[in-house]
C-alpha positions in Angstrom: -13.7 -18.3 60.2 -12.7 -15.1 58.0 -14.4 -12.1 59.2 -15.0 -9.2 56.2 -14.9 -5.6 57.5 -15.7 -3.2 54.9 -14.0 0.7 55.4 -15.6 3.8 53.3 -14.5 6.5 51.9 -15.0 8.2 49.3 -10.8 8.6 48.4 -7.8 7.4 50.3 -8.0 9.0 53.6 -9.7 6.1 55.4 -6.9 3.9 54.3 -5.3 5.5 57.4 -8.0 3.2 59.3 -7.3 0.7 57.2 -3.5 0.7 58.3 -4.5 1.0 62.1 -7.1 -1.9 62.0 -4.1 -4.1 59.4 -2.0 -3.5 62.4 -3.9 -4.5 65.9 -6.4 -7.2 63.8 -3.4 -8.8 61.2 -6.8 -12.0 61.2 -9.3 -9.6 59.4 -10.4 -9.3 55.6 -10.7 -5.5 54.8 -12.0 -4.9 51.4 -11.3 -0.9 51.5 -14.2 1.0 49.0 -13.0 4.2 47.9 -16.1 5.8 45.9 -13.4 8.4 44.3 -16.2 9.4 41.2 -17.8 11.0 43.9 -15.0 12.5 45.9 -14.4 14.5 48.0 -17.8 13.4 50.4 -17.2 17.3 52.0 -18.9 18.8 48.8 -22.1 16.7 48.4 -25.6 18.0 50.2 -26.9 15.5 53.2 -29.6 13.7 50.9 -26.8 12.8 48.7 -24.6 11.3 50.9 -27.1 8.9 52.8 -28.7 7.9 49.5 -25.6 7.0 48.3 -24.2 5.8 51.7 -27.5 3.0 52.0 -26.3 2.2 48.2 -22.9 1.4 49.4 -24.9 -0.3 52.4 -27.3 -3.0 50.7 -24.5 -3.5 48.2 -22.3 -5.3 50.6 -25.0 -7.0 52.9 -26.0 -8.4 49.7 -23.0 -9.7 48.1 -22.0 -13.8 48.3 -18.9 -13.7 51.0 -20.6 -12.0 53.7 -19.4 -8.8 55.6 -19.3 -8.6 59.1 -18.8 -5.2 59.3 -18.8 -1.5 58.2 -16.4 1.1 58.8 -17.3 4.5 57.6 -13.5 6.1 57.8 -14.7 10.2 56.7 -16.0 12.8 59.0 -18.2 13.5 57.4 -20.2 10.2 56.1 -20.0 9.2 59.7 -21.7 12.7 60.8 -24.4 13.0 57.5 -25.1 9.7 56.8 -24.2 6.7 59.5 -28.2 7.0 61.2 -29.2 6.3 57.8 -26.7 3.4 56.6 -27.4 1.8 60.3 -31.8 2.0 59.6 -30.8 0.7 55.9 -28.6 -2.3 57.5 -28.8 -5.5 59.7 -24.4 -5.8 61.1 -22.5 -3.0 62.8 -21.1 0.0 61.1 -18.6 1.9 63.3 -17.7 5.7 62.3 -15.2 8.2 62.6 -15.5 11.3 65.0 -11.8 14.5 65.1 -10.0 13.3 68.3 -10.7 16.4 70.1 -12.0 15.0 73.6 -9.0 13.3 74.4 -6.8 16.3 73.1 -9.3 19.0 75.2 -9.5 16.7 78.4 -5.6 16.3 79.2 -4.8 18.1 81.9 -1.4 18.8 80.5 -2.4 20.5 77.2 -3.7 24.2 77.5 -3.4 24.7 73.4 -4.6 22.7 70.6 -4.9 23.6 67.4 -7.3 21.6 64.8 -6.6 21.0 61.7 -10.0 19.7 59.3 -11.1 19.8 55.6 -13.5 23.9 55.8 -16.1 21.9 55.6 -15.4 20.3 59.4 -14.1 23.2 60.5 -17.7 24.7 59.7 -20.0 22.1 61.3 -21.9 21.7 63.9 -20.6 19.0 64.8 -17.0 19.9 65.6 -18.1 23.2 67.1 -20.1 21.2 69.6 -17.6 19.1 70.6 -15.1 21.9 71.3 -17.7 23.7 73.2 -18.5 20.8 75.4 -14.7 19.9 76.3 -13.1 23.0 75.8 -13.6 24.5 79.6 -10.4 26.9 79.5 -8.2 25.2 76.7 -7.0 28.1 73.7 -8.3 26.1 70.3 -7.0 27.2 67.2 -9.1 25.9 63.7 -7.1 25.5 60.6 -8.9 25.0 57.6 -7.3 23.2 54.5 -9.1 23.2 51.1 -6.2 20.9 49.1 -4.3 19.3 51.3 -7.0 16.3 51.3 -7.2 16.7 47.6 -3.3 16.6 47.1 -2.8 13.5 49.1 -5.5 11.7 47.1 -3.3 12.9 43.4 -0.2 12.1 45.3 2.3 12.1 42.9 5.6 13.2 41.6 3.8 15.9 39.5 1.3 17.0 42.5 4.2 16.4 45.7 5.8 20.9 45.5 2.1 21.5 46.0 2.0 18.8 48.6 5.0 20.3 50.6 3.8 24.1 49.8 0.5 23.5 51.1 2.0 20.9 54.7 4.8 24.2 54.9 1.5 26.9 55.2 0.0 24.8 57.7 3.2 23.8 59.5 4.1 27.8 59.9 0.3 28.4 61.7 0.5 25.7 64.6 4.4 27.0 65.4 2.9 30.3 64.9 0.0 29.4 68.3 2.5 26.6 69.8 0.0 24.1 70.8 1.0 21.4 73.0 -1.9 19.3 71.0 -2.4 18.9 66.8 -5.2 16.6 66.1 -5.7 15.5 62.7 -9.8 16.0 61.7 -9.8 14.2 58.8 -8.8 10.5 57.9 -5.9 12.0 55.1 -4.3 13.5 57.1 -2.1 10.7 59.5 -1.1 9.3 55.6 1.8 12.2 55.6 1.5 12.1 59.3 5.1 11.5 59.6 5.5 14.8 57.7 3.9 17.3 60.5 6.2 15.3 62.7 9.2 15.9 61.5 8.6 19.9 61.7 6.6 20.3 64.6 9.1 18.8 67.0 7.0 18.5 70.7 4.1 18.8 69.6 2.0 15.9 70.3 -0.5 14.9 66.9 -3.5 13.0 67.6 -5.4 11.2 65.2 -8.5 8.6 65.7 -7.3 5.1 63.6 -6.6 3.4 66.8 -10.0 4.7 68.4 -12.1 3.0 65.8 -10.1 0.6 65.5 -10.6 -0.4 68.9 -14.7 0.3 68.8 -15.0 -2.1 65.7 -13.0 -5.0 67.6 -15.9 -4.7 70.4 -18.7 -4.2 68.2 -17.4 -7.4 66.6 -17.2 -9.4 69.8 -21.3 -8.4 70.7 -22.7 -9.2 67.1 -20.7 -11.8 66.7 -20.2 -13.2 69.6 -16.9 -14.3 69.7 -14.5 -14.3 72.7 -11.4 -12.6 71.4 -11.2 -11.6 66.9 -7.4 -11.1 67.3 -7.3 -14.6 68.8 -3.4 -15.7 67.5 -4.6 -19.0 66.5 -6.3 -17.2 63.3 -4.8 -17.4 60.2 -3.7 -13.5 58.6 -6.4 -12.0 56.1 -5.4 -9.7 53.5 -6.5 -6.5 51.7 -8.7 -5.8 48.6 -8.6 -2.0 46.9 -12.0 -1.2 45.4 -13.0 1.7 43.8 -15.4 3.5 41.5 -13.0 5.3 40.1 -9.9 4.9 37.5 -7.0 2.4 37.4 -5.5 5.9 38.4 -7.0 5.6 41.9 -6.3 1.7 42.3 -2.4 2.6 42.1 -3.2 5.6 44.5 -4.7 3.4 47.0 -2.2 1.0 46.9 0.4 3.6 47.6 -0.9 4.7 50.7 -1.0 0.6 52.1 1.2 0.2 55.0 1.5 -3.2 54.2 1.4 -3.9 50.7 2.1 -7.2 50.4 -1.3 -7.8 52.0 -3.2 -6.5 49.1 -4.7 -9.8 47.6 -6.6 -7.5 44.8 -7.3 -4.8 43.5 -11.0 -3.9 42.0 -13.1 -1.1 39.6 -16.8 -1.3 41.5 -19.5 0.7 38.7 -21.4 1.0 41.6 -23.6 3.4 39.6 -24.5 -0.4 38.1 -23.7 -2.8 40.6 -25.2 -1.0 43.5 -28.4 -2.5 44.9 -31.5 0.3 44.8 
């Protein structure tokens, strides 16, 4: 039996989570839903996000081919909408949380930089996470209003701006001299190699492995299977869906590590296809 997992974000950021799930559990069928026409979620109200995610969740549950779990691969969507989505659907919903705790509880770490969007930097949830685990550690918060957008639109025209923004961020990190850099937006691991190329000796943490592990645990619990990652199962595929235009689908395909696994790219008009 094939197990279908839906991964939701407003843009391409959640593909960092999809790529990790694909590496760890290649037998899963992964369906990526980029709600591009309402990107970025970080600029939307809490009430809008709750309503939107519930609509998408109900749409996924109503598909003829069942979806066995949903991953909210977006920090903002998790904070604002995961509880409402869990109440609205009967399948497991897994969210994402910045890798702040593992950075701060490491006894060998004394200085931590956290890179996030302005909305996340200003959120009570991030501040509470830091306050809970900080102890005597020094924490630097770095905000980027542009990096996620530049990753979403990455092409030859925006490459220069993307490089400049990463250079600016790396300069701030270098001055602080942290032991760890936490990438607190799912977009940022898509350009992790660029940070690693500039920040020698700085460990980089992001949550995709934790999300993937939690997904497998929930599937095993809910579907009552002994082990999802059974080597006897055939390899699954990847399907890309977007509520935006054809250009959005091309951008999504670019950020898939295993591009040969992409079985289809579909435009979805959630205005008309989402169940109310």
